[in-house]
C-alpha positions, -999 to +999 in steps of 0.1 A: +169-517+580+188-485+579+167-454+572+180-419+568+152-393+570+166-365+589+187-336+576+221-329+590+218-303+617+255-294+618+268-263+602+289-271+571+317-249+586+317-267+620+309-302+608+339-325+611+352-347+583+342-378+603+306-366+605+305-360+568+319-394+561+295-411+585+266-394+567+280-403+533+283-439+542+248-440+556+233-424+525+251-447+501+242-478+520+205-467+521+204-460+484+221-493+475+202-515+498+168-497+496+142-487+499+151-454+483+124-427+479+121-394+461+124-377+495+157-395+501+170-385+467+161-348+474+178-350+508+209-364+492+210-336+466+205-309+492+232-325+514+257-326+485+250-290+477+258-279+512+297-281+510+326-294+490+335-316+520+301-334+516+308-340+479+343-352+486+331-377+512+304-390+490+327-394+460+352-413+481+328-437+497+308-442+465+340-453+447+349-477+475+313-491+475+313-498+438+347-514+439+340-536+469+316-558+451+343-574+429+380-579+427+395-582+393+429-593+381+441-589+345+467-614+336+490-610+305+493-643+287+531-643+291+528-647+329+515-683+327+525-714+308+502-727+282+473-732+280+469-694+287+442-683+311+415-659+300+426-623+297+401-612+324+390-631+355+365-617+379+365-630+415+334-621+435+341-609+469+309-625+483+280-646+470+244-640+475+226-606+479+224-607+517+261-614+523+270-589+496+250-562+512+265-569+546+300-570+532+297-537+513+280-518+542+306-531+566+333-517+544+317-483+545+311-484+582+346-497+590+361-469+569+345-444+592+355-463+623+391-465+612+395-428+616+377-427+649+402-450+666+433-437+647+446-418+677+459-451+691+485-451+664+498-416+672+532-410+689+545-377+702+583-376+705+580-339+715+552-314+720+552-303+684+562-336+668+539-364+657+546-397+640+529-430+631+543-465+630+541-488+600+505-496+594+494-467+616+468-440+608+462-410+631+445-377+632+463-347+646+441-317+657+459-284+653+454-254+677+441-232+649+413-256+640+430-274+612+432-311+610+460-334+598+456-371+590+489-390+591+494-421+569+516-451+577+552-445+589+550-407+587+565-379+608+557-342+610+567-312+631+541-285+636+550-248+644+522-222+649+531-186+652+513-153+649+525-149+613+525-184+599+514-220+604+541-243+593+543-281+591+575-299+583+568-333+566+599-352+574+587-385+560+556-403+548+523-388+538+497-365+554+463-351+545+456-315+555+422-299+562+432-262+567+411-238+587+407-204+570+430-177+583+440-151+556+465-135+579+484-167+586+493-189+556+495-226+561+527-239+547+538-276+544+575-281+538+586-314+523+623-315+514+630-287+489+593-282+482+567-260+500+529-261+496+510-231+508+472-228+515+449-204+533+418-226+536+416-258+516+422-296+517+451-314+501+476-342+507+514-343+505+534-375+501+572-375+505+596-403+494+631-390+497+633-359+475+602-369+455+569-352+464+533-358+454+505-333+460+468-341+457+443-313+460+407-321+469+394-287+478+403-251+471+437-240+457+472-244+469+505-229+458+535-252+453+569-235+452+606-244+447+614-275+426+578-280+416+579-248+396+601-267+370+570-283+355+568-301+322+530-303+321+518-285+289+483-279+304+491-272+341+462-258+361+479-224+366+511-208+376+522-176+392+556-159+393+561-172+429+548-207+425+526-232+407+489-230+415+470-262+418+432-263+420+408-290+433+411-322+413+448-317+405+478-339+411+514-328+410+542-353+412+579-344+412+607-368+402+643-361+393+638-323+396+609-323+372+571-325+378+541-338+360+508-320+367+475-336+360+440-322+363+422-356+368+390-345+387+379-349+423+368-385+420+402-396+406+420-377+433+399-392+461+405-427+448+442-422+456+434-411+491+413-440+503+441-448+527+424-422+550+398-449+557+424-477+560+419-491+525+439-493+493+421-489+460+436-503+428+423-500+392+443-518+365+473-513+387+505-533+379+511-559+406+546-544+413+530-511+422+502-526+443+528-546+463+549-515+468+518-499+484+510-529+506+547-530+518+543-494+531+517-506+556+530-540+567+561-553+585+559-584+564+572-576+529+560-590+496+588-598+471+583-607+434+607-634+425+597-636+388+597-604+369+568-615+347+545-614+376+551-577+379+530-572+348+498-586+363+472-558+367+450-558+398+419-540+407+398-538+439+395-524+474+417-540+501+423-533+537+458-517+538+470-541+566+451-571+552+480-586+534+469-622+538+436-620+519+455-603+490+481-631+489+454-657+491+436-642+461+467-643+440+476-678+451+442-694+449+430-679+416+462-677+395+494-695+388+512-678+416+530-698+443+541-684+477+569-691+500+576-674+533+610-667+548+606-649+581+590-615+572+595-621+535+566-633+513+581-644+480+559-648+449+569-672+421+552-680+388+537-715+392+542-736+361 
């Protein structure tokens, strides 16, 4: 039985993200599987109070833990022929308390391990260039003490000088944990947009000219096209750029941007890719498939447009395309045909 009785001895400033995530997963597993004492609860409260990084790791793994116990699919009646299925079906990921406990703890543990082995997916075309293949996940340590986590099919160029730390995000997505250095701003350039931080944590995702920024810690300044915001209650703005605080999401499309202050837990839910998983909550099937296709060479194609309206929820391994397809095929009126690297979904009558 797992017991956590010792306090973390690492300084919050020196502790790595992997260490924080490992402790978060151990605490969550201990609390959920028991026994859980008043001493354990006090230790958890003290650990959470130590740093924002501890709280972010806890929120992330707690959300994954809760979602892992069930996979849900919401099916609009129009998708299937009569008689219509129930509006909501719940598919249990496992049966029986012992198997459920093992499954859920394994998810938390594997999430930590996924980052530990991520360097195998990192390629260096040049000394200051880094990229990942499709399905890859990699951590890039920066000379200044910052850390960059690259998502699938991503490419960056890192330039460190005495006046500035600059990262060019040429494609894909990256999460940045920035070491504090007031004299050298940390700037991420993605197309026509720039994101500047001194010491904070945030992600930037680039798809062509569209950019999405998620802030999990501190404050960042987003300049250029993202200043043309249409959000009535944006977190803040300055004359030189738009200020985003922790818990904010900014997304640009067609030279406009929508800013939302959703809270840390919501932001973290969209960043579970850092542990190799995808989290969906009432997500249209078309959007869920678009995410899966980013991580896999085999591509899912929706043949019937009605299927796109299915809403899915759950936690899935990003490269685990077969279990996801099996869930759709076995529980709902969805048929599957494969043509090379194409997986085509049809509505089964």
